[in-house]
C-alpha positions, 0 to 999 in steps of 0.5 A, spaced: 755 412 827 748 411 829 743 405 826 739 410 822 745 411 818 748 404 817 741 401 815 740 407 810 746 408 807 752 403 809 748 397 810 744 398 803 751 400 799 754 394 803 749 389 801 750 391 794 757 390 794 756 383 798 751 380 792 755 383 787 761 379 787 763 375 781 760 368 784 753 370 786 752 373 780 754 367 776 749 365 780 743 370 778 746 368 771 743 361 771 736 363 773 735 370 770 734 370 763 729 364 764 725 369 765 719 371 760 713 376 760 710 380 765 716 379 771 716 381 778 722 381 782 722 381 790 727 385 793 730 389 787 735 393 790 740 396 786 738 392 779 744 388 779 739 382 776 737 387 771 743 385 766 742 378 765 734 379 763 732 378 755 730 384 753 726 380 748 723 375 752 721 380 758 714 385 756 714 388 763 718 388 770 715 390 776 721 391 782 719 391 789 723 393 795 721 396 802 728 400 802 729 406 795 736 407 797 739 405 790 733 405 786 737 410 782 742 404 780 737 401 778 733 405 773 739 407 770 741 399 769 733 398 766 734 404 761 740 401 758 738 395 758 732 397 755 726 394 760 720 396 761 721 397 769 717 400 774 719 400 781 714 400 787 715 400 794 713 394 798 714 389 803 714 382 799 708 380 805 703 385 802 704 386 794 700 391 791 699 387 784 692 383 782 691 377 782 694 372 777 698 378 773 706 375 773 708 370 768 714 369 772 716 371 779 723 373 781 727 371 787 735 372 788 738 372 795 732 376 798 728 370 802 733 370 807 731 377 809 723 377 808 722 377 816 715 373 814 717 368 809 710 364 808 706 370 807 711 372 801 710 366 799 703 366 799 703 373 795 707 370 789 703 365 788 697 370 789 700 374 784 702 369 779 699 367 773 695 359 773 702 355 770 706 361 772 713 360 775 717 362 781 725 363 779 730 363 785 737 363 788 737 363 795 743 362 800 740 357 806 742 352 811 748 348 809 747 340 808 754 339 813 753 339 820 760 343 822 758 349 817 750 348 820 753 349 827 757 356 824 751 358 821 747 357 828 752 361 833 753 367 827 746 368 825 744 373 831 750 378 829 750 376 821 742 378 822 743 384 825 749 387 821 747 384 815 740 388 814 735 381 816 739 376 813 739 369 816 744 364 814 740 359 815 733 358 812 731 351 810 729 353 803 726 347 800 722 346 805 719 354 806 718 353 799 714 346 800 710 349 806 707 354 802 705 349 796 711 350 791 714 344 787 721 345 784 723 339 780 730 342 778 732 344 784 740 345 785 745 345 790 752 347 791 757 351 795 759 358 791 766 361 793 767 364 799 765 364 807 762 357 808 757 359 812 753 364 807 755 360 800 751 353 800 746 356 795 740 354 792 737 355 785 731 352 780 724 353 779 718 353 782 711 352 780 705 351 785 700 345 786 
């Protein structure tokens, strides 16, 4: 089985299954209902967040993703949940939207895979309206030394098998370096393999 087949067919379904497990879905449920107005979701994939959007609060949903393999599921989810959704094939480092158009940007378990996170956060800042919010839920660098050691050891092979996912990205530092500030950041280990299960979530604004 070549890597092309794996990356195009096996890996997207593996990610959909893994990210759709109950602990991760409970995390999504904590942040997605806060989205309102015109919403941009980074890395929408198969649309795992869609059931948690409040269709009475969300006027329009842009979903961007560089991979389109799972969009049929996402479109079906959007239709079933009465969301006005538009899907755009794009990486987060160059978002094909105008300045100041989004009331909220949503990122769940995507900051770990974006090749140039700083560039993506700069783009998110550009498309957010003044006072707009970045809603996020991510896994990343653990606070415990022993867990961090395992993250460092396993990251090279995890990165290959997980489609570019990194176990140990320092999520708060990445946000702060791009000028985002969070007043409600929360953290915890969710159930599962500890090196992949330390979560950060909350909302952030620029400035």
